[in-house]
C-alpha positions as CSV (number, residue, x, y, z in Angstrom):
1,L,187.6,48.6,-28.1
2,R,191.6,48.4,-27.7
3,R,191.9,49.4,-31.3
4,G,190.2,52.7,-31.2
5,R,187.3,51.9,-33.3
6,W,184.6,53.0,-30.7
7,V,183.8,56.8,-30.2
8,T,184.2,58.0,-26.8
9,Q,180.8,59.8,-26.4
10,E,181.6,61.1,-22.6
11,K,183.8,61.3,-20.0
12,L,184.1,61.4,-16.5
13,D,187.4,62.6,-14.4
14,L,188.2,61.6,-10.8
15,H,191.1,63.8,-10.1
16,G,191.0,65.1,-6.5
17,L,187.9,62.5,-5.4
18,N,188.8,60.2,-2.4
19,R,187.7,56.4,-3.0
20,D,183.9,57.1,-1.5
21,Q,183.2,59.8,-4.0
22,A,185.1,58.4,-6.7
23,R,182.8,55.0,-6.4
24,S,179.8,57.1,-6.0
25,A,180.7,59.2,-9.2
26,V,181.5,55.8,-11.5
27,V,177.9,54.8,-10.3
28,T,176.0,57.9,-10.9
29,F,178.1,58.4,-14.2
30,L,177.6,54.8,-15.6
31,S,173.6,55.1,-14.8
32,E,173.2,58.6,-16.5
33,C,175.1,57.2,-19.7
34,R,173.0,54.2,-19.8
35,N,170.1,56.2,-19.6
36,H,171.3,58.8,-22.6
37,G,171.8,55.4,-24.6
38,Y,175.9,56.0,-24.7
39,R,177.8,52.9,-25.8
40,C,181.2,53.9,-25.1
41,V,182.5,56.2,-22.6
42,R,186.0,57.0,-20.6
43,I,186.9,57.2,-16.9
44,V,189.6,58.9,-16.0
45,H,191.3,57.8,-13.1
46,G,195.0,59.3,-12.9
47,K,198.1,57.3,-12.9
48,G,198.6,58.2,-9.1
49,R,201.5,60.8,-9.2
50,S,200.1,62.8,-6.3
51,S,199.0,59.3,-4.2
52,P,201.1,58.4,-1.4
53,G,203.9,56.2,-2.6
54,R,202.9,57.3,-6.2
55,E,200.8,54.2,-6.6
56,P,197.5,54.9,-8.8
57,V,195.2,53.9,-5.9
58,L,191.7,54.6,-7.9
59,K,193.0,52.9,-11.2
60,K,193.0,49.3,-9.5
61,L,189.3,50.6,-7.6
62,V,187.9,51.4,-10.8
63,L,188.8,48.3,-12.3
64,G,187.4,46.5,-9.6
65,W,183.9,48.3,-9.6
66,L,183.5,48.0,-13.3
67,S,184.2,44.5,-13.2
68,Q,180.8,44.1,-11.1
69,R,178.5,46.1,-13.0
70,R,176.3,44.1,-15.2
71,E,176.2,47.1,-17.8
72,V,179.6,46.8,-18.8
73,L,180.5,44.8,-21.3
74,A,184.0,45.3,-21.7
75,F,186.9,47.7,-20.7
76,C,190.6,48.1,-21.1
77,Q,193.1,50.9,-20.7
78,A,192.4,54.0,-22.9
79,R,194.6,54.9,-25.9
80,A,197.6,56.9,-25.2
81,A,196.0,59.8,-26.8
82,E,192.8,59.4,-24.5
83,G,194.5,59.0,-21.3
84,G,196.9,55.9,-21.6
85,A,197.6,54.2,-18.1
86,G,195.5,57.0,-16.4
87,A,192.3,56.3,-17.9
88,V,190.0,53.2,-19.2
89,A,187.6,53.0,-21.9
90,V,184.8,51.3,-21.1
91,L,181.9,49.6,-23.5
92,L,178.1,49.8,-22.0
93,A,176.0,47.2,-22.9
94,A,173.0,48.9,-25.4
95,P,169.9,50.2,-23.9
96,K,166.7,47.8,-24.0
């Protein structure tokens, strides 16, 4: 996943969402991706440049949410061309 050998099949952009909206969007997105049989997806959480204190609030939250999901096999920071520190690549379990 880190080497970029998986092709990103779908993307979710969380820019402009608050915590509750972002969590709901991530849960819905992962569920829909799983239903479509996607294996590798990207979630763009942003770098926090417009957040108070310029801290990436959603980044920490998204990583925590992903670690709690059963369908998520692995995740890592996206490659620079795909968002770098402002995005995360996610590998989903194959549908049964």
